[in-house]
N, C-alpha and C positions, 0 to 999 in steps of 0.2 A: 885426283883431278876431273874435271869436267871439260866437254867443248862447248863453248859458250859464244853466241853471237848478241854482239853488242851495237845497236842502232840507236845512232844520235851522241855524237862525239864533243857534248858543248863544256860549256863551264864544271858542269857536275860529270858528266859523263865520260869525258876524256880520263878525267884521275880515278874515274871509279873503276873502269878497265885496265887501267895500270895498276891498280893495286890487285887486280882478279888476276891479271898475267903472273906478278909476284907472288901471288899466293900456288902458283903451280899449275892453275888453270890455261886452256889451249881458248884464246879469246882471238874473232874473228869480229872487225868492227867494220861499220859502213856508215859514212857521212858523206853528204853533199860539200864538206868540206874537205880539200885537199891536204891542206897542212894539219888537219886534225888527223889525218889519218896516216900520215907522215909520222905525228907526234906518237900516235898510235905504235907503230913500228919502231921508232927508237925504242919505245917501253918494253920490246919484244911483243908484241902481238900483230897480227896480221890483217892486212887491209881487202877488203873484199871490193868486186866491182859494181855489187846489186845486192838486192834486200834478199835475191834467191841465191845468190852465192853465201851471203852472210848465214844465211839459217840451214844449208846442207850440210847435214850430219851432226847439226847442234843438238844438244839434251836439253840445252835451257835458251832462253831467249831474252835476253833484258831489252827494252825500249826506255831510250829518257828523252823526252821531246818536249818542247815547250809546250805545248796547248793540248786542249783536247781535239780541236781538227787533222792535227799532224797524227795523233794516236789513230784514228779512225783511219785516216788514210795509209798509213805505214802498215796497222794491222789489218783492217777489212778491208781495205781497196782492192784496185788489179795491180799486179803482181806485189804484193805483200806480203806479211808474216802468214796469215792462214792460207793462201794461194800454195805455198813452198813448204810450210813446217809438215814435219810428218807426225801421226798420231803419238799419242803419248809425252810428248814435246811441252815441257812447262813454261809458258812465258808469264814473267815477271814484267809488269809495265811501272815504272819509276819515275815516271813523267807526275805531274800535278795537274790532274784534271779535276771535270764535276763527277762527281759520283754518280751520276745516272748513265754517264757516257761511259764509267768505268764498271756497270753493271753490265750495259749491255755489248760492251766489248766480250765480257768473262762468260755473256751468254753465248754469243756467236763462236768464239773459242770451242765452248764446251762442245756445241755442239759439229764442231769438227774435228773432234778428241783430243784437243789439247787440255792445259789443266793452267787454268788463268790466275796470278794473282795480280791485286794492284800493292803497290810497295814504294808511295811515295816517302820523301827523305826528308829531313830537316838538320841542318846544319853548315849550309852554305859552302862555299869553295874550299874553303880551309877543313872543314870537316870530310868533303869530297878528298882531299889531297891528302890527309892523316888517317883516314879510313876510322872516321871515328862519329859518323853520320848516325843519327837515330830514325829507324824505317818503321814504319807503320802497315804491318799486315791485314790484306782483307783476303780472305780465300780458306780453300779447304783445310784441316788440320794435317792430314797426310802432306800435303805439298807443303805447306808450311815446315814442315819439320826436317822435310828431304832437301829445302834449299837454304835451311838456315846455320849449315857449315859453310855452304857458299857466301852466304851473306854476311858472316862473321869476317870477311875480307877486305869490307867496304863500310861495316856500322859497329859500333860498340850496343847501343840500345838495340835491340831488335825485337819488337813486340807483336803478337797475332793480335788484332783487336776484334774481330770479327768476322763474317763473311766478305766474298765481295761488293767493294763499293766501301768498305768499312775505313780503309787505311783512306781513301779520299776524303771522307767525312773527318777525319782525326787531322790529315794534314790543313784541311780548311779550318778546322779549329785553333790550330798552332802558327798558321798564319795570323787569325784574327787575334792572337794574345801579340804574336810578334810585331806586328805592326802599328798596334796599341801603345807597347811597350817601346817603341821606337820613339814614335811621337811624343811620349812624354819623356822621356831622356831628352832629346832635341829640345823642347821646350825646358825642362830643368838648365840645359847649359848656355841657353840665350838668356836665360832669367839672371841667371850666375854672374855672366859677362858682365850683365847690364850695373850690376851695382860691386865690379870691379873684384870680384872672389879671386882668390887664386883656386883656380878652376879643375886645376892638376890635383890640390890636394883635397878640393870638395868632392872630386870624383871619386878617389880614394876612401873620404871616409863614408862616403853614401854605399859605396860597394860591399863595407864589412857593416853594415846595418840593414834593417828591416826593407830598406830599400833598393838592395843589391837584387841585381840579377844579373842574367849571359848576357843581354843586349849592354850594360855596361861595362860588362869583363872583356866584350868583343869589340865593340862597336866606339864606346865612348872615345877612346885616343884618335881615331879617325875622323870624329866629330871635330874635336879640340883641333887638330892640324887643318879641317876642311880637307882631308884628302877622302875622296870617294868612289876609287878603284873600283869594280864592281865584283863584288862576291857573290850577289844577288842583285839584280839591277831592278830598279823600280818599273820598269816595264813589266817585268814578271812577278812582282808583287802586286802590280793593280789588277793584273787577270786575276792572281788569286782572289785577292779581295772582292773581284766581280763574283766569282764562285760562290764563296761562302755568303756574301748579303742574297744570291739567288735562291741558293739549298735556305737561307733563312725563311725567306719569304714562303717559300713552297712548304717550310715546315711548321708556319705559323710563329716563327719564334722572334722578338724584337731583340735586335742588336745595336740600339741606338748609337752606343760610343763606334761601334766596329764601321756604322753606317758612315760616320764621319769621318773618321779614318781613312773609310775608302775615297771620298770627296776631297781629303785632303793629297792622299797620293794620286788621285786622278788631278788636281790641282798640279802638283809637282810635274808629272808627266807633260800637261798642257803647256807648262813654262820651260819645256824643253831638257828634263832631267830625269828623262825615261831611262838613258843608256848609263846614268850613277849609279851608286851601290843605294841602297834603301836608305842607308843611314841620310842620307841627303834630304831628307824631310826637314832638316835641320834649316835647310835654306829655304823653305816653306814659311818656316817660324819666322826668318828673317827678314824674308819679303813681308810678310803680316806687319811686322814690329816696327818695320821703316828703317832698319839696319842695311847697312852697306854689305852687300855679298861678296866673300872674298875665299 
């Protein structure tokens, strides 16, 4: 059993925190949303009134925040994790942020005696609820080994991919693939519908062949039903594709398809779909095809 602080109890952070409670850990959560902290308490966790209170006595501090600025503020800023955590504490940032920011946060943590890991996840809200996330770890071997049993409460695939920042680089690649695949599935569905094909049957046979993929398995039904309740919002995927296009430019790597998908994600956001699930890229295909949105 570990004493954990979890900062950020959103769509992903809350179910992860509750799974950690269910695994027998003491979990103290902090979030600006009172309802979220109440939900953690209902699941057996404890609430904190501040970051300082959350990290007091914690062996491990987990942050699950929307973007790089929030991680910098919560970890490095006044009243943040570095100001209150004791030496030797492991800080696991499970947010999806820029790799260069992850490296800088790790350097600051090490300078203050903390042991930093970047551990972004893939699997969406369903994976967070079911404890089946894929976790990409960047950091020191010994620190990864120490937290692996803890992370098994929230993830099924836990892989150490390199030094600090590597986890975020792999997550950027993950979001590149996911975004591109969602766009192609969306295009395929609108194409099939235009020809009056039995789309339910079509998706079934496509999923069983070489075109089979996790997006078809997890997202196609929602696309067919036009149900876009957010498991992972377009706003967040838009942010992630900004990370990968920027990182690719810095590395001198061409990602022409990824750059196009980033533009399509931005268009969806500009058209008011930012709060919908990223599978709502289908709505952009319908707009461009002159088809009525439903």
